[in-house]
TORPATOR-8653 format. One line per 8 residues: number of its first residue (from 1); their letters; for each residue x, y, z of N, C-alpha, C. Coordinates in steps of 0.001 Angstrom, whole numbers, plus 500000, padded with zeros to 6 digits. Layout:
# TORPATOR-8653
NUM = A = X Y Z X Y Z X Y Z | ...;
END
This chain:
# TORPATOR-8653
1 = MTSTDADH = 373427 233403 732831 372644 234468 732062 371381 234366 731549 | 370380 235378 731688 369196 235467 731468 369208 235172 730061 | 367199 235456 729779 367288 235184 728371 367308 236460 727834 | 367248 237700 728316 367259 238951 727770 368698 239325 727542 | 369503 239066 728691 371075 238919 728415 371464 238395 726921 | 370757 237356 727080 371437 236186 725946 370541 236930 724594 | 369723 237355 724344 369158 238248 723261 370279 239128 722981 | 370210 239962 723869 371475 241459 723832 372446 240738 723315;
9 = VATTRTFY = 373145 239368 723867 374445 239061 723350 374660 238646 722053 | 373880 238056 721617 373215 237304 720349 373290 238355 719036 | 372140 239467 719589 372451 240745 718873 373687 241093 718418 | 374915 241840 719076 375803 242393 719404 376706 241299 718157 | 376786 239575 718808 377640 239031 717708 377093 238421 716277 | 375745 238697 716053 375363 239048 714776 375874 240107 714057 | 376026 241284 714765 376238 242677 714331 377757 242275 713678 | 378439 242176 714795 380305 241821 714425 380412 240425 713198;
17 = DAVAEDYA = 379669 239991 713515 380127 238654 712367 379706 238994 710796 | 378852 240231 711058 378459 240415 709874 379586 241810 709353 | 380387 242735 709824 380467 243861 709482 382117 243873 709729 | 382669 242203 710606 384052 242140 710887 385303 242494 709680 | 385394 241614 708247 385958 242329 707821 386106 243710 707342 | 384690 244344 707137 384887 246062 706721 385339 246992 707694 | 384974 246265 709336 385036 246875 710489 386972 246939 710353 | 387478 246025 709929 389012 245553 710342 389600 246512 709006;
25 = ATFRDALP = 389246 246707 708319 389690 247433 707025 389484 248806 707266 | 388482 249591 707964 388181 250850 708036 389055 251032 709138 | 389262 250905 710390 389754 251197 711339 391179 250422 711666 | 392104 249848 710309 393285 249552 710595 394181 250089 711081 | 394360 251369 710317 395369 252422 710961 395183 253606 712424 | 393960 253008 712875 393370 254124 713828 394216 253980 714936 | 395037 252802 715397 395495 253253 716640 396533 253875 716741 | 397719 253615 715652 398947 254128 715310 398656 255765 715051;
33 = AMPLDRAA = 397531 256129 714856 397514 257813 714929 396436 258476 716238 | 396688 257446 716971 395921 257989 718430 396997 258000 719560 | 397981 259140 719743 398866 258540 720590 398144 258874 721978 | 397634 259513 722217 396913 259511 723909 395977 258527 724090 | 395562 257629 723345 394852 256602 723506 395729 255351 723503 | 397048 255558 722957 398498 254439 723277 398934 254687 724396 | 399287 256400 725442 399847 256259 725938 398734 255898 727197 | 397625 255927 726911 396329 255466 728533 396881 254074 728249;
41 = MAGFAGLV = 396960 253193 727590 397490 251873 727633 398324 251413 728370 | 399797 252271 727786 400839 252161 728258 400839 252467 729804 | 400159 253354 730484 400080 253538 731817 399691 252765 732413 | 398221 251765 731575 398037 250551 732370 398387 249409 732599 | 399824 249489 731218 400950 248683 731526 401698 248195 732760 | 401961 249789 732822 403098 249724 733998 402337 249493 735423 | 401047 249614 735197 400926 249376 736750 400651 247644 736811 | 400151 247348 735765 399726 245588 735827 401349 245026 736018;
49 = GEGGKVAD = 402223 245690 735259 403787 244881 735214 404328 244320 734283 | 405489 243953 734185 405961 243390 732948 405332 241799 733288 | 404939 241319 731627 405183 239884 732131 402933 239910 732776 | 402450 240514 733326 401155 240661 734005 400396 239666 732717 | 399253 238915 733704 398408 238295 732987 397285 239389 732400 | 396827 239298 731306 395930 239936 731009 394899 239469 729497 | 393336 239905 729999 392303 239900 728981 391772 240994 728748 | 392314 240878 726983 391552 241785 726031 390004 241458 726044;
57 = VGCGPGRV = 389391 242246 726592 387831 241474 726376 386714 242025 725581 | 386417 241763 724391 385725 242485 723276 387275 242827 722249 | 387964 241730 722061 389377 242065 721407 388940 242486 720011 | 387613 242436 719325 387443 242472 717888 388717 241990 717127 | 389541 243117 716211 390416 241929 715191 391519 242012 715740 | 391976 242442 717203 393074 242271 718030 394319 242877 717668 | 393765 244845 717167 394718 245575 717581 395381 245886 718268 | 394304 246086 719723 394656 246225 720679 395367 245518 721766;
65 = TAYLASLG = 395045 244187 721606 395704 243115 721839 397066 243016 721899 | 397546 243144 720379 398553 243173 719977 399631 244513 720656 | 398815 245691 720375 399773 246519 721145 400277 246316 723065 | 399233 245826 723302 399452 245224 725119 400409 244605 724831 | 400666 243428 723984 401582 242531 724305 402823 243447 723599 | 403116 244472 723155 404053 244808 722874 404611 245671 723941 | 403493 245687 724730 404330 246565 725986 404374 245762 726798 | 404636 244535 726526 405184 243315 727363 404361 242858 728620;
73 = LSVFGLDL = 403098 242824 728319 402398 242350 729006 401926 240567 728380 | 401817 239450 729402 401180 238730 728758 399554 238318 728497 | 399225 238633 727204 397663 239000 727113 396885 238193 725907 | 395968 237636 726081 394931 236863 725370 393779 237587 724811 | 393073 237706 723614 392070 238355 723001 390782 237351 723940 | 389443 237834 723589 388264 237593 724046 387028 238122 723020 | 386215 237366 722587 385558 238108 721924 384254 237131 721623 | 383096 237560 721215 381856 236800 721013 381949 236398 719642;
81 = SESMLAIA = 382697 237249 718575 382195 236981 717059 383493 236174 716843 | 383132 235071 716154 384194 234355 715634 384554 234902 714239 | 384210 235893 713569 384678 236774 712165 385436 237696 712808 | 385236 238509 714063 386481 239117 714240 387705 238216 714836 | 387420 237034 715405 388265 236545 715739 389117 236024 714878 | 388555 235697 713644 389614 234447 712601 390365 235880 712177 | 389976 237345 712358 390833 238067 711455 391951 238344 712558 | 391798 238494 713973 392375 238652 715236 393651 237472 715005;
89 = RRENPGLR = 393054 236424 714889 393909 235165 714499 394852 235387 713293 | 394523 235422 712306 395204 235735 710986 395769 237009 710826 | 395620 237876 711618 396840 239228 711743 398000 239073 712922 | 397647 238189 713767 398573 238489 714689 398668 236354 715139 | 399481 235926 714454 399374 233889 714775 399938 233960 716059 | 400965 234847 716735 401811 234679 717611 400703 234937 719109 | 399823 234923 718787 398920 235657 719852 397587 234833 720122 | 397112 234677 721568 395589 233696 721979 394377 234560 721699;
97 = FEQGAMQR = 393772 233812 720933 392309 234654 720950 391189 233371 720955 | 390148 233545 721891 389226 232390 722715 388097 233246 722045 | 387150 232396 721916 385376 233255 721921 384803 232990 723448 | 384150 234158 724049 383377 234196 724955 382757 235377 725170 | 381458 235358 726364 381163 236628 726756 381714 237149 727654 | 381771 238399 727974 382038 238998 729027 380784 238605 730406 | 380238 238604 730131 378691 238719 731179 379214 237070 731952 | 379966 236016 731455 380538 235003 732458 381954 234604 731689;
105 = LDLPDGSL = 382739 235132 732239 384277 234809 731829 384409 233127 731974 | 385107 232421 731467 385525 231144 731469 386628 230970 732159 | 386976 231687 733125 388423 231938 733687 388428 231713 735580 | 389192 231347 735952 389254 230886 737428 389280 232422 738031 | 388910 232293 739292 388519 233514 740368 390313 233488 740771 | 390641 235205 740363 391895 235548 740624 392905 235494 739549 | 392483 234801 738216 393646 234610 737686 394549 235364 736957 | 393709 236498 737019 394550 237505 735852 394986 238624 736772;
113 = DGVVSWYS = 395753 239333 736207 396519 240773 736815 395793 241840 736140 | 395308 241955 735105 394629 242884 734226 393310 242576 733459 | 392576 243354 733227 391394 243444 732600 391237 244605 731537 | 391216 244439 730283 391329 245482 729336 389568 245130 728458 | 388906 246507 728841 387678 246527 728148 387731 247794 727080 | 388204 247760 725746 388283 248600 724739 387018 249106 723877 | 386089 249693 724787 384929 250050 723610 383982 248761 723485 | 384498 247869 724455 383515 246539 724465 382192 246438 725268;
121 = TIHTPLDE = 382074 247720 726312 381015 248101 726937 380042 248169 726364 | 380012 248980 725454 379363 250203 724690 378022 249457 724207 | 377796 248470 724093 376979 247826 723445 375763 247621 724941 | 376374 247402 726016 375609 246673 726909 374666 247815 727969 | 373547 247710 728059 372808 248558 728910 373353 248988 730052 | 372839 250303 731065 373767 250745 731682 373510 250027 733262 | 372367 249644 733048 371879 248805 734599 372508 247577 734553 | 372995 246871 733720 373733 245563 733436 375460 245804 733469;
129 = LAGIYEEF = 376079 247072 733811 377412 247198 733684 377591 246959 734904 | 377090 247240 736320 377619 246413 737719 378023 244957 737663 | 377385 244073 737040 377165 242611 736757 378811 242497 735931 | 378663 243254 735036 380360 242705 734191 381265 243013 735181 | 381479 244586 735586 382233 244654 736654 382717 243908 737470 | 381592 243395 738358 382056 242240 739203 382174 240951 738730 | 382200 240581 737478 382524 239593 736890 384086 239891 736361 | 384165 240738 735841 386052 241252 735537 386363 240976 737077;
137 = RRVLRPGG = 385795 241686 738451 386900 242013 739611 386741 240462 739961 | 386184 239712 739693 386161 238270 740368 387353 237112 739505 | 387663 237681 738231 388841 236801 737934 390286 237890 737639 | 390127 238826 738434 391410 239607 739136 391757 239489 739955 | 393107 238955 740353 393943 239132 741641 393436 240421 742635 | 393946 240085 743860 393867 241578 744424 394601 242216 743862 | 394353 243724 744003 395041 244502 743650 395276 244391 742166 | 394394 243666 741155 394435 244035 739903 393884 244770 739309;
145 = HLMLAFQS = 393865 245108 737831 393376 246714 737242 392831 245983 736249 | 391930 247141 735992 391060 247035 735095 391116 248133 734321 | 390944 248328 732952 391241 249716 732176 389984 249465 731170 | 389085 250471 730885 387820 251071 730529 388022 251587 729452 | 387419 251707 728098 387585 252839 726849 386227 253246 726658 | 385821 254354 726532 384279 254236 726145 384062 255671 725473 | 382676 255758 724785 382189 257324 724367 381551 258016 725856 | 381811 259325 725620 381682 259888 726912 380335 261044 726095;
153 = GDEPRRHE = 379292 260822 726926 377954 260953 726512 376742 260802 727185 | 375861 261035 726706 374554 260827 727148 373531 259437 726052 | 373556 260284 725213 372521 259512 724199 373193 258903 723033 | 372302 257729 723129 373162 256563 722067 373269 256487 720719 | 374360 256166 720086 373903 256431 718352 373813 255018 718107 | 372606 255109 716979 372553 253876 716856 372935 253474 715072 | 373685 252354 714631 374464 252297 713356 373313 251176 712616 | 373084 251890 711847 372051 251064 710557 372525 251060 709585;
161 = HPWGHPVT = 372482 249613 709313 372893 248655 707747 374420 249171 707523 | 375497 249201 708205 376515 249585 708381 377539 248847 707092 | 378402 249826 705811 378933 249121 704534 377991 248275 704346 | 376293 248255 704336 375469 247870 704087 374845 246431 704386 | 375802 245899 705305 375043 244900 705475 373575 244877 706505 | 372741 244317 706602 371617 244040 707050 371216 243901 708517 | 372143 244368 709321 372648 244629 710809 372023 246008 711260 | 371760 246024 712830 371477 247191 713619 371869 246912 714810;
169 = LDFRRMRP = 372514 247960 715629 373174 247850 716696 373373 249411 717478 | 373182 249812 718640 373066 250883 719485 374319 250627 720028 | 375247 251581 719673 376635 252310 720620 376364 253240 721751 | 376329 252709 723245 375874 253682 724111 376842 254228 724424 | 377013 255957 724502 377726 256611 725306 377618 256772 726866 | 378454 256765 727820 378286 256992 729034 379186 258301 729865 | 378533 258907 730895 379206 260178 731624 380420 258724 732820 | 381751 259549 732443 382903 258891 733286 382723 258803 734254;
177 = ERVAGILE = 381881 259996 735307 381544 259941 736343 380342 258913 736895 | 379907 258684 736090 378538 257604 736395 379594 256411 736199 | 379932 255852 735725 380927 254831 735326 381719 254567 736703 | 382438 255999 737177 383153 255441 738210 382257 255348 739549 | 381095 255722 739563 380343 255359 740247 380140 253813 740579 | 379820 253143 739132 379230 252166 739270 380519 251346 739508 | 381560 251843 739279 382728 250761 739469 383179 250703 741050 | 383324 251740 741675 383098 251944 742949 382330 251201 744095;
185 = GAGYTLVQ = 380920 250986 743297 379724 250379 744120 379983 248437 743775 | 380842 248458 742511 380981 246933 742478 382797 246775 743124 | 382777 247595 744092 384026 247251 744862 385231 247883 744535 | 386018 248304 743469 386754 248774 742931 387300 250251 743568 | 388617 250681 743257 389281 251935 743544 389515 252366 742405 | 388584 253875 741913 389013 254382 741043 390744 254978 740932 | 391900 254647 740123 392853 255065 739881 393493 256279 738912 | 392523 256238 737996 392462 257148 736781 391039 257694 735983;
193 = RTVRMADT = 391156 258851 735756 389901 258971 734866 390137 260155 733882 | 390490 259739 732966 390822 260619 731473 389752 261271 730739 | 389453 262251 729993 388885 262096 729212 389300 263444 728103 | 389482 262453 726942 390195 263568 725922 388986 264083 724700 | 389436 265425 723928 388231 265799 723143 388279 264757 721897 | 386993 265074 721261 386844 264123 719942 387937 264367 718845 | 388526 263648 718033 389221 263639 717505 388860 263363 715771 | 388318 264600 715651 387207 264733 714173 388090 264567 713113;
201 = AQGESTPQ = 389714 264460 713275 390159 263774 711972 390374 262040 711803 | 389288 261391 713030 389096 260042 712917 387660 260076 713049 | 386929 260933 712722 385517 260525 712463 384830 260239 713974 | 385587 260915 714985 384860 261320 715890 383956 262170 716599 | 382786 262157 716872 381887 263284 717509 381856 263718 718608 | 382517 262639 719714 382126 263082 720906 383408 262895 722050 | 383318 263381 722896 384584 262911 723913 385380 261562 724181 | 385847 261305 724693 386537 259412 725121 386860 260044 726041;
209 = AFLIARTP = 386614 258671 727148 386852 258292 728124 387687 257145 728567 | 388665 257391 729556 389494 256290 729672 389733 255817 731462 | 389343 255047 731867 389372 254484 733172 390150 253390 733634 | 390656 254162 734743 391673 252757 735226 391133 252577 736862 | 390746 251383 737283 390440 251177 738725 391226 249676 739161 | 391053 249699 740809 392251 248527 740713 391173 247794 741914 | 391358 246610 742023 390409 245843 743330 391404 245757 744320 | 390403 245364 745419 390933 245529 746891 392287 244958 746829;
217 = G = 393259 245011 747780 394441 244004 748161 395519 244333 747648;
END
């Protein structure tokens, strides 16, 4: 990891360490209110298969990890933020959560059936995405599946002092077709590309994108 990467990762970790409890409380009931998002996860789980080994990379407070587990996947969560991980472990004592960075996963080659990155690459500069997708591919078995979720758009949104905390972070939006091209350049085959409109009842202002891709083999 370069010094620039390390600076970016440290900024993201500091942000989520600061806001973890407020973030978890604010979005506690978000997933149950999003049937289309849950349907996307169910489709991914069906592709991976019952008992498939999956990493939820950038798991935050663990709500997505827990939902994937309820779909029959053998899933664990990974996150930069120890404060987020503390919430995930507290709320999901039967699941495994570990600290780590997606830029360099502490996992053997080909050890996973699936990787989920649910809004966790949205703080990554676009020119660094290919390297992250290649790292995901390294830990996936041949024919393994990757699922990405992110906001669709062009302009980033900067969050300054959320809930009164003295931290700032950019939330990057990306065009699904561009992300699909980066995935294909990293050796994946695109399986599904879905975009749903913004759910204003949930405070969204942009469409949301869900991509599933498969490794060769």
